[in-house]
N, C-alpha and C positions, 0 to 999 in steps of 0.2 A: 407109876408118872407117882409125881410126887403134886399134889395139886398148887391151886396158885394159893389159893388160901390156907395153903397149911401148914404145920411147922416141924420139920424131925430132930429131936436132942437126943444125939450120940451119933454114935460110928455108925454106916453104912455098909458094909457089905454083900456084893451082888454080884450073882451073875449075867447073860446076857447083859438085854439096856432098858438106860433107866434114861426118863428123862425129869428134868428138872425146874417147875413150871414155882414152886414156892419156896420155903429158906428150910437149909442146912445148916445144924451147925454141929460138926467135929464132921470127922475126915470121913470119903468116897473110898472103895476100894471095890476092884475087880477083883473077883475069889482068883486064888493064884489058877498059872496054865487057866486064864480066862481070856478070852480077845475082847473085853467091855465095851456097850456103846456107852458116850455118855451124852447128850443134851442138857443142854442150861438156856432155860430163854432167857428174851429181853430183860424178866424183871422177877428171874431167881439169883439164890443170894444162896454161896457154901460159904460157910466159916469152918473154916480146915480143910488141909491136904487132901489134893486131887489125886487118886493116883491109877490109872484107866486106858487104856490100849490105845482109841481112840476118841475123841473127844471133841466137840464144834458147841461152843461158848458162845453166849451171844446176851451175857448177864452178869453177875460179880465175884468171881473170888476172893475171900479175903484169905491165905493161905498157901500152902508153893503145889507147884501143876507139873506131873511129869507122865506122860504121854509114851511111853515105848514104840510109837504107832506114829500117829497125825494127830494132831492139835488144827483145831481152826479157832482164830479168832477172828468172831463176827464185829458189824457196827460199833454195838453196846457191851461191846465186850470189856470187864476193867477187872487185871490182877493187881494183887499186888500181894506182893510171890515172886514167889525163881520158877519159871520154867524151862521144863526139861523136855527136851523131845526130839525126834523122825525126822519128821515130816513137818512143817509148821505152813501154816497157812493164815495171814492178816492182813483184817477189810482194814480201809480206810478207816478210821475213827476210834477201833477198836486202843485201849491201854497199859503196857504192862508195865506197874509201878515193884521190880524189885530187876533181876539173872532174865536172861535168855541163854540157854547151852544147847548148846546140840548136841548129840549125842549120836554119832552116826553106828555101832553096832545095838546090843542091848544095850537098854537106858536099866540102871540101876535103882530100885527105890532110895526115892533121901533113907538117911537113916534115923530121919524125924518123925518120919511116915510109920505108927504103929496101929493098927485096929484093937479093940474087943471085941473077939469072935464072940461073947454071950451077950455083946449087941444084940441089937436090930438085925435082922438076914433079909434078903426080897430073892426072892427068884423070880424074874423075869419070864417068861415064855414068847418066842414070838408065833 
């Protein structure tokens, strides 16, 4: 969990689940082969690309979103960038300033989403 008064600077590579209530200035990427889950709270902000299988977004993302399985854009979600998804749920009030791209098979990562694996690594166990 990244708390409401916390800020992470740099790419974040993780396994399992992650809840962001604060601010991340960098890419969020789930470890290869892991079916991670991201929950972005209403006041959470991500300034970077997000590549995670399952995503529930209710805050702000400034960057591209890639969901290989499912993305839910809740009422307060604001995405400035493309959203690539297999399954999409979008609530009234959610906003996407970019392209919505449905990919029926495996979603290939965007070529511009990269992570410095020497940056912060987080292991989350349920």
